[in-house]
Backbone as CSV, one residue per row, in Angstrom:
resi,resn,N_x,N_y,N_z,CA_x,CA_y,CA_z,C_x,C_y,C_z
1,MET,21.472,-6.657,-8.091,21.509,-6.147,-6.680,19.964,-6.122,-6.321
2,ASP,19.848,-6.404,-4.972,18.422,-6.839,-4.215,18.306,-5.643,-3.242
3,ARG,17.285,-4.674,-3.194,16.890,-3.643,-2.505,15.210,-3.646,-1.953
4,GLN,15.097,-3.793,-0.728,13.680,-4.227,-0.277,13.499,-3.291,0.908
5,GLN,12.327,-3.038,1.459,11.955,-2.199,2.702,10.733,-2.455,3.198
6,GLY,10.815,-2.216,4.523,9.215,-2.849,5.091,8.617,-1.592,5.256
7,LEU,7.292,-1.621,5.830,6.499,-0.709,6.355,6.779,-0.139,7.371
8,PRO,6.674,1.030,7.446,6.714,1.389,9.055,5.854,0.973,10.070
9,PHE,4.552,0.675,9.669,3.580,0.164,10.520,2.461,-0.550,9.526
10,PRO,1.714,-1.656,10.079,0.863,-2.267,9.630,0.026,-1.645,8.707
11,SER,-0.301,-2.199,7.669,-1.275,-1.437,6.697,-2.047,-2.631,5.568
12,CYS,-3.192,-1.827,4.875,-3.681,-2.649,4.180,-4.154,-1.960,2.979
13,SER,-3.548,-0.987,2.671,-3.541,0.035,2.108,-2.973,-0.146,0.715
14,SER,-3.474,-0.096,-0.574,-2.565,0.024,-1.679,-1.598,1.180,-1.974
15,ASP,-1.926,2.432,-1.565,-0.963,3.380,-1.438,0.133,3.142,-0.956
16,SER,0.226,2.397,0.545,1.441,2.420,1.201,2.003,1.556,0.565
17,LEU,1.840,0.612,-0.075,2.753,-0.349,-0.697,3.269,0.484,-2.233
18,PHE,2.578,1.187,-2.700,2.882,1.979,-3.891,4.145,2.759,-3.420
19,ARG,3.576,3.611,-2.477,4.518,4.430,-1.872,5.990,3.873,-1.708
20,ALA,6.028,2.721,-0.715,7.316,2.147,-0.692,7.982,1.737,-1.618
21,ALA,6.879,1.255,-2.826,7.972,0.613,-3.909,8.472,1.634,-4.906
22,TYR,7.689,2.564,-4.997,8.236,3.743,-5.696,9.428,4.546,-5.274
23,GLY,9.422,4.617,-3.688,10.625,5.217,-3.109,11.669,4.712,-3.345
24,LEU,11.606,3.035,-3.538,12.888,2.424,-3.683,13.333,2.633,-5.063
25,TYR,12.587,2.708,-6.021,12.461,2.832,-7.058,13.260,4.099,-7.556
26,ARG,12.962,5.207,-7.000,13.452,6.386,-7.000,15.048,6.475,-6.298
27,ALA,15.163,5.808,-5.377,16.460,6.037,-4.778,17.278,5.144,-5.482
28,HIS,16.957,4.034,-6.117,18.228,3.248,-6.465,17.851,2.697,-8.042
29,GLY,16.894,3.424,-8.906,16.663,3.077,-10.086,16.973,4.205,-11.410
30,GLN,17.344,5.144,-10.922,17.828,6.354,-11.636,18.815,6.082,-12.487
31,GLY,18.572,6.827,-13.880,19.649,6.593,-14.669,20.216,5.152,-15.021
32,GLN,19.381,4.300,-14.577,19.767,2.679,-14.936,18.464,2.216,-15.887
33,ALA,19.215,1.238,-16.671,17.734,0.647,-17.221,17.380,-0.396,-16.433
34,LEU,16.110,-0.434,-16.418,15.230,-1.387,-15.521,14.808,-2.514,-16.000
35,ARG,15.133,-3.833,-15.773,14.471,-4.773,-16.645,13.518,-5.532,-16.032
36,SER,13.205,-5.546,-14.650,12.304,-6.127,-13.769,12.292,-5.373,-12.333
37,LEU,10.757,-5.454,-12.217,10.331,-4.740,-10.646,9.290,-5.391,-10.110
38,GLY,9.443,-6.081,-8.851,8.450,-6.802,-8.407,8.201,-6.375,-7.087
39,VAL,7.191,-6.784,-6.611,6.545,-6.010,-5.238,5.535,-7.047,-4.589
40,ARG,6.743,-7.606,-3.346,5.994,-8.503,-2.463,5.618,-8.090,-1.034
41,ALA,4.416,-8.776,-0.974,3.937,-8.323,0.479,4.143,-9.730,1.381
42,CYS,4.650,-9.511,2.573,4.899,-10.863,3.380,4.543,-10.484,4.932
43,GLY,4.347,-11.475,5.908,3.859,-11.332,6.992,2.389,-10.600,7.448
44,LEU,1.645,-11.152,6.391,0.221,-10.819,6.348,-0.601,-11.393,7.291
45,SER,-1.488,-10.722,7.750,-2.558,-11.122,9.126,-3.787,-10.421,8.694
46,ALA,-4.935,-11.281,9.272,-6.198,-10.479,9.095,-6.437,-9.248,9.681
47,ALA,-7.169,-8.423,9.477,-7.224,-6.934,9.767,-8.642,-7.231,10.725
48,VAL,-8.176,-7.712,12.167,-9.070,-7.994,12.920,-9.611,-6.743,13.761
49,TRP,-8.513,-5.796,14.094,-8.992,-4.510,14.712,-7.830,-3.373,14.301
50,ASP,-8.357,-2.161,14.592,-7.528,-1.421,14.345,-6.934,-0.381,15.784
51,GLN,-5.843,-0.114,15.342,-5.172,0.904,16.653,-5.567,2.167,16.175
52,CYS,-5.737,3.135,17.062,-6.000,4.586,17.079,-4.257,5.284,16.852
53,SER,-4.000,5.785,16.241,-2.814,6.597,16.362,-2.555,8.001,16.562
54,LEU,-1.369,8.542,17.023,-1.361,9.827,17.065,-0.474,10.490,15.936
55,TYR,0.010,9.492,15.125,0.815,10.070,13.801,0.139,10.248,12.546
56,GLU,0.336,11.477,12.326,-0.330,11.690,10.724,-0.339,10.797,9.795
57,GLU,0.713,10.192,9.622,0.766,8.829,8.454,0.339,8.015,8.624
58,VAL,-0.080,7.350,9.999,-1.016,6.515,10.030,-2.603,6.870,9.947
59,ASP,-2.793,8.106,10.598,-3.960,8.366,10.326,-4.553,8.615,8.961
60,ARG,-3.625,9.091,7.952,-3.829,8.911,6.755,-4.100,7.840,6.246
61,ASP,-3.163,6.990,6.426,-3.156,5.499,5.754,-4.458,4.679,6.248
62,GLN,-5.190,5.217,7.623,-6.599,4.492,7.951,-7.565,5.235,6.974
63,ARG,-7.420,6.291,6.671,-8.536,7.029,5.793,-8.662,6.461,4.527
64,LEU,-7.353,6.300,4.119,-7.193,5.722,2.772,-7.892,4.208,2.508
65,GLU,-7.481,3.284,3.774,-7.833,1.816,3.811,-9.456,2.040,3.926
66,ALA,-10.102,2.655,4.743,-11.482,3.141,4.723,-12.239,3.299,3.370
67,LEU,-11.699,4.147,2.532,-11.823,4.753,1.027,-12.103,3.362,0.283
68,GLU,-10.788,2.972,0.624,-10.577,1.520,-0.365,-11.731,0.359,-0.289
69,GLY,-12.104,0.415,1.353,-12.773,-0.505,1.545,-14.357,-0.185,0.968
70,ALA,-14.748,1.108,0.917,-16.051,1.658,0.397,-16.037,1.398,-1.289
71,LEU,-14.772,1.591,-2.122,-14.648,1.448,-3.375,-14.879,-0.230,-3.603
72,ASP,-14.014,-0.891,-2.989,-14.513,-2.295,-2.929,-15.888,-2.892,-2.891
73,GLY,-16.458,-2.152,-1.987,-18.087,-2.408,-1.678,-18.874,-2.022,-3.081
74,ILE,-18.821,-1.040,-3.424,-19.509,-0.461,-4.547,-19.089,-1.342,-5.676
75,ARG,-17.938,-1.671,-5.649,-17.572,-2.328,-7.223,-18.059,-4.066,-7.000
76,SER,-18.165,-4.525,-5.864,-18.579,-5.775,-5.589,-20.374,-5.758,-5.883
77,ARG,-20.887,-4.530,-5.581,-22.138,-4.664,-5.779,-22.545,-4.288,-7.023
78,PHE,-21.883,-3.181,-7.752,-22.370,-2.382,-8.925,-21.379,-3.004,-9.992
79,GLY,-20.318,-4.024,-9.994,-19.559,-4.187,-11.041,-18.313,-3.327,-11.083
80,ARG,-17.095,-4.368,-11.473,-15.711,-3.389,-11.483,-15.698,-2.318,-12.132
81,ASP,-16.322,-1.940,-13.073,-16.477,-0.671,-13.913,-17.430,0.479,-13.309
82,SER,-17.816,0.200,-12.189,-18.825,1.521,-11.731,-18.101,2.250,-11.174
83,VAL,-16.650,2.308,-10.513,-15.933,3.805,-10.268,-14.732,3.616,-10.944
């Protein structure tokens, strides 16, 4: 049985991917043995610009993307275990 879901808006936040995958698991995996779970990202493009949004969910996602970018910068400069 295949279950899939697209994100409601473009995102490069790992939290958005996690929430979508976990939501599918919670909706379709309760009470059953789980043999395999895969997450796939498709339709990818370079993040060349950000569009401002009035939606709270998009604003939250943009803040998480900025946080993840800052953490990636710290890890690349000081090593993976620095944070």
